[in-house]
N, C-alpha and C positions, 0 to 999 in steps of 0.2 A: 156690434156689427153695423156698419154704415148702410143706410137705405140704398137700394139699387135704382130707385126711380130717377134721381138726377143723372146717374150714369147712362141710363137708357135714353133719357131725353138728349143727352150730349151725343150719344152714338147716332140717334135718329137725325139730329141736326147736322152732324158731320156727313152722314150718308146723303141727306138731301142736298147739302152743298156740293158734294162730289158729283152727284147726278146732274145738278143744275149746270155744272161746268161743261157738260157734254152737249154739243150742238149738232143737229142733223145737217148733212150736206146734200141731201136729196129729200125733196118735199113729199115724196110718195105719190104724187099726182101727175107731174110732167117734168120735162128736162130743163126747166128754168134754172139758169146758173151754170149750164153745161154747154159744151160745144164739141163738135166732131172734127177730128184732124186726121190727115194723112191718107185714109182709105175710104171706101164706099160701103163698108158693112153697115147694117142698119141697127138702130136702137129705138126701143119704144118702152112705154110704161104700161104695166098691166098688174092689177091687184097689189099695188104697192111695191112692185119689183121693176128693176131695170132689166130689160131683155135685149141682149145683143145677138144678132143673127148673122151667120157667116155668108159671104158672097164670093163667088169665084172671080179670079182674074183681078184682084185688087190687093194692095199691100196691107200690112197690119193697120188696123183702124183703132182709134182711141177716142173715147168719150171723156173730155177733159173738163175739170172745174175751171170756171172763169177766174176764180180767185186762187192766188198762190198761198202756199203754207210753208213755213220754216220748221220750227219745232212743234211737234204735235204727237198725240196718240190717236190712232185711227182704229176703229173696229167696224166690221161689216161681216155679212154672210154671203157666200157664193155657192152656186150649184151649176155644174157644167156637164155637157154631154161627154162621156168618157172617151170619145174619139177625137176631142179637140184639145187645144192648148190655149191658155190665156194668162193674164197677169194683171196686177194692180200697180200702176205707176205711182211714184211719189217723188217729190222734189225733182220733177221733170220739167222740161222746157221744149218749146218749138220756136226756134229763132231763125229769122230769115237768112242769116249768114251762116247757119250750120246745116249743110246738106239740104238746102232749099226748104228749110222748115221741118225737117224730120224730127219727130218726137224722140227725145233722148233723156235718159236719167234712170234712176233706180226703179226696179220692178220686183215686186213680190210675186214669185212664180206660182202659177196654178197649173199643175201637171198631173193629170189623171193617168198617164201612161205607166207602163211597168217600171220605167226609170224612177218614178215617184219622187221628184224633186220639189213638190209643192211646199212653198214657204222658203225656198231658197231665194237668193238675191241675184238678179241678172241686171247688168248695166246696158239697158236698151240703147242701141244706136251708138255705143261707145266701146267699152272694153269687153263686153260679153259677161261671162260668168264671174261673179265675185265670191259668192258662197254657194257651193253645191251641197247636196246632202249625201255625198258619196261615203262618208264615214260618220253618218248620223242616223243610225238604225231607228231609234225611237221617232225621230223626225220624219223619216220616210213612211212610217206606219200611221202617221197622224191623220192624213187626208182620207176621207171616206167617199169613194166613188158612188155617184147616184144619190147623194144626200146633200143637205145644206151643211156647209163647213164654215166655222167661225174663224176669221182672221183678225189678228191684232198686230198693228204695226206701230212701233215706237221710233221716232226720229227726234233725238235731242242732242244738239251739238253735233259732234262727229259720230255719236253712237246711234246705230240702227239695230233694232231687235224685232224679230217676228215670231209669232206663235200661231199655230194652226190647231184649233180645237183644244187649246190649253197646253199644247206641247211646243216647247221652244225649238224652232227649226233653224234659225239663223241669228248670229250675232256679228255685227260688222262695225269696224271703226274705219271711217273714210272721210276725206275732206274734199271730195269732188264737187258737190253742189250743196249749197246751204238752204235753198228754198226753190219752190216750183209748184206746179199744179199736181193734182191727183187725177189719175185717169184710169178708165176701165178698158181693157184691151179685148178686141175680137181679133184673134190671130189670123193671118193669111192662111188659106188652105191650098194644098197642092193637088188635091183630088176633088174634081167637080162633084163627085157623089156626096161630098160632105157639105155642099151648099145647103143653106137653110137650117143648119143645126145651131143650137142655142147655148148661151151661157147667161146666167141670171145672177143679179146682185140685189140685196135688200138690207134694210136696217143699217144704213151708213151714218155713223156718228163720229165726231171728232172733238178732241179736247186740245186746247192751245194754251191754257193757263194752269198754273200750279201743277206742273207735270210731275215733279219729283215725288209728290205725295202719292201718286197713282201709278208709278212705274213698277214693273214686275222684275224680279231678279232673274239673271241668267240661270238656266238649269244646268247641272253638272255634266249631263250627257252631250250638251251642244257646244261644239268648238267655237272659238272666236277668231275671226280673220281681221287683221289690222293692216290697213293700207296707208296709214299716216306715216310718211317716210321717217325711218330711223327713230322710231318711238316704241315704247312699251306701255301697254295698258296696265291698270292695277291687277286685272285678272291674269295677264301674262306673267307679271312679276310673282304673283302668288303661286303660279304653276311652275315657276323655276326658269322662265325665259330670261335671257340676257343678251344684250347687243354684242356681237362679235366685232362689229365696226361701229365706232361712235359717231360716224357721219362727218368727222372733222380732221382727225389725226391718224397717224400710222400705229397708234398704240395697239399692241397685241398682234402685230403682223411684222413679217420680215421677208426678205428674199428667200426663195427656195435654195439659193446657192451661197448665202452668207447670213450672218447674224443681223445685218442691217437692212432697212427698207431700201428698195431701189432709188438711186438718186435721180433717175430720169425714167421716162416711159409710163409712169402712172401719175394721174392728177386727182386732186380732191377739191371739188368746188361745188358750192350750193347743195351740199348733202349727197353728192354723187361721186363715186369712185370709178375712174375710167382708165382703162388700159389704152394707150395711144397706138395708132397704126404704125407699122414698120414694114417689114418685108413680106408678111403673110406667113412666115414660118414659125415653128414652135420656139418660144423664148428667144426671139431674135431682137427684141426691143428691150424694155425694162426687165423682162423675165417674169416667171411665175412668182406669185407671193403666197405665203403660207401662214397659218396661225402659229404663234409661238407655242401654244398649248396643243396637246394631243387629246383625242377623243375616242371613246369605244362604243358606248350606247348613247344615242342622241337622236334628237329631231332638229333638223336644220331647215331654216327658211331664208330665202333671199329673193330679191327682184333683179332681173337683168333686162337690158335693152340693147339690141344688136343693130348695127348698121348693115346696109345692103351687102350681101355676100360674105358676112362675117363668120368666123369660127372662134370658139372658145370652149371653156368647160369649167365645171365645178368638180374637184376631185376630193376624195375622202380616203381615210386609211393611207395617207400619203407617207412615203418613206424617202425623205429628201436626199439621203446619203447614197441611195442605191445607184442612181444615174449620175455619174460624174462627167459624162460626155455631153454631146450636143443634144438638144431636144428638151422635152418637158420632164418634170419630176414624175416619179412612178406612183400611181395609186388608182383606185377605182374612179371612173369618171362619168358624171352626168353630162352628156354631150350638149353643148349649146351651139347651134348651127342655123344658118339660113339654108334650109333644105332645098329651096327652089333655085338657088344661085351658086352654092358652093359645091365643087366637084366631089368633096368627101362624102356627100350624101349618097352617091352612086357606087361608092367603094365598100369594102367589107363584105359581109354576108347577110343577105335578106334585110338590108336597111339597118344594120346594127351600128352604123355611124351617124344616124340621123338624130335630130333634136329629141331629147328626153331619153335616149338609149343609154344603156351601160356600154360605153364606147368599146366597139370591136368585139363585144361579147353577146349582148342581148338587145334585139331591136325594140324600139318603143311602139306602143299602140295605145288606144284608149281602152284600158282595162275596165274602167268604171262604167262606160257606156260603149260597148263594142260596136254598136251600129254607127257611131260617130267617129270621125277622124280625130287626130290630136288637136287639142285646144290651144293653138298658137295665136296670140293676138296680133302678130305681125311685126315686121321690121319697123323700128322707131317707136314701138309701144313697150310699156313695162309688162313683163311676164313673171309669174311667180313660180319659183322652184321650191319643192319640199322633198327632203330626203329623210327617211326614217330608218334607223338601225336599232334593232332589238337583238342583241347577240349576233347570231349568224343570219337572221332574217333582215332583208333590206327591201325598201320600197322607194320607187321614184314617182313623184307627182308633178304635174305641170298644170298650172292654173286651176287647181282644184280637182283634177282628174288623174287617177293613177295611170301611169304609163307602163310599169312593169314591177315585178317582185321576184326575188330569188333568195336562195339559201347558200351562204358561203360554207366552206369546209365540207363540201359534199362531193361525191364522185361526179355528178353532173356539172357542178361549177368547175371542178378541176379539169374536166374534159373540154369545156368551153375555153378555158385558159390555154390548154395544150394546143389548140388550133387557132390561137390569136397571136397578135403581135407581142403579147406579154409572156409567151411560153418560156423565154429564157430567164425570167426574173423569179428567183426561188420563192416559193410559197405565196405567189402573187394573190393579193386580195384576201388572204386568210390571216393576216396579222391581227393581233388582239387590239391594237390601237394605232392611231396615226394622226397626222395633221390634216387640216382642211386647206384646200388650195384654190385660188382663182387664177385661171390660165391666161398667159400671154401667148396668143397664136398669131400675132402680127396684124390683127385687125382691131378696129375700135369697138369696144364693148364696155358698157357701163353697168355698175352694180349699186344697190342700195338696200337698206333694211335687212342687213345680214344679222340674223339672230339664231340662237341655239338654246335648247334645254337638254340637260343630261338626265339619264334614267339611272 
C-alpha cells in the first residue's frame, strides 16, 4: 500500500492554492474601492459589515465597485430586514448615455417576501425578470429570513449560476453584458415607515482565475433559462430540447394551407423570423405557418417581439384541415397582443383575448405572483412564451410567470368552448395531437429561439 503522506501534502497544497486565488473586494474597515450611484440611501461599515440603510423618497441606490469584472466566482453573506427587498448587481453598468446613468445589468435577487425569489436573476433597468423561482421549490426554500445567507454567483462566458446556502437557485445563459461592476442594492421604499431599515453584507470574496476548477455543477432540480438566440446548451440537449426553427431556413415548417412555406409575407434575417404587416386581418398576408410534425406531450419555448398595436398568436393542437375558408387555422391559442392599443383586448369575456390568455376561453393573470400584473416587457422588446402540455393538463407562462392552467377533455373545458367562437368546431382542443402554429394576423411580429422537448 502506498503511503498517504504525499497525497495529503498534495491535497493541502491544492487547497491552499485554491484559497489563495480568492481575493476580498471589501477590506472590512471602510468603503475604499466603492462608490454610491443613483439614490441617496446610506452605507456604512461596522464590525466588518457593510450596512445599507433605507431612505424615503429616493430611487434604488447602489454601492458599486470601482473595478469592473468579467468572468468570476463571487461569494458573500447577506442579512436583511424581512420587510425589505435587495439585490446583488453583477456585470452591471452606469453609462451616461443610458437613462442618464441608471444602473443596469444582472441582479441576484434578495427577496425575503412570501414570493421567495431569493437567488433569482433580475435584469435591473433593462428586461426585468430573466430567472424566477416560480417552478423551483427547493430554491424558494433556501433563503432563511432573519439569518445570514450565503450567496455564490458564477459568471463564466455566457453562463451565470447562483446558489443560496448551497442550493442552486438560478442557471442562465445570456449574452447581454460581458463585464461590469458588482453592486449592493438598497431598494427604494414605498412606505415611509420602512425608512431606516437595514440590509447587511459581509465576507465578500471573488475569484477571477482558474475558474473551471472551482465551478459547481448545476443541480437537477434547478431549471436553466437560455436567452442566447437560436441556441441549445449541453444541458438542454441532454434533457431532450431541440430547435423547431433553425434560425436560418424554413426547414420543418410549411403554410397552414399548403405543403410549401409561404413565398411571401414571412422573412428570415439575422436569426429572426418575422411575419410582415398586411391588412390587420387573420391570414391576409403570407398566412399562418405550422410545423410539419405534430405534437402531443411537450414543453414549448419561444421569444416574440411585437410592434405597436400588433396581434398574433402561438397555436398548438392545430388541425390545419378543419378551416378551409377565410381566417386562421384552428387550434388552442396563446394570445400575443398589444393589450394597450389593440381593440381585441376589450372584446371577449373578462379579458380572455388579452396577452397570455387561452384565446377566447380563459383570461391571463399572474398566477405565480397574484399581487402583480402580467410580466410584459413591452412593445419592441423580446418576451418569452412557455407552453407546457402533460396529457390534458396545459400551462401558459409569460416571461417566467405562469398566466393560466387548465384541463382539456373535462366538462369545464367543454363548457368554455360551447360559449366561445370555437363552439362549431367538433371536439375543439381535445384532439390527441396537432401542429404548432405561428399566426399571421396582419401585423408585424417577430419570433426567435423556437424550441421544444417532448415527454
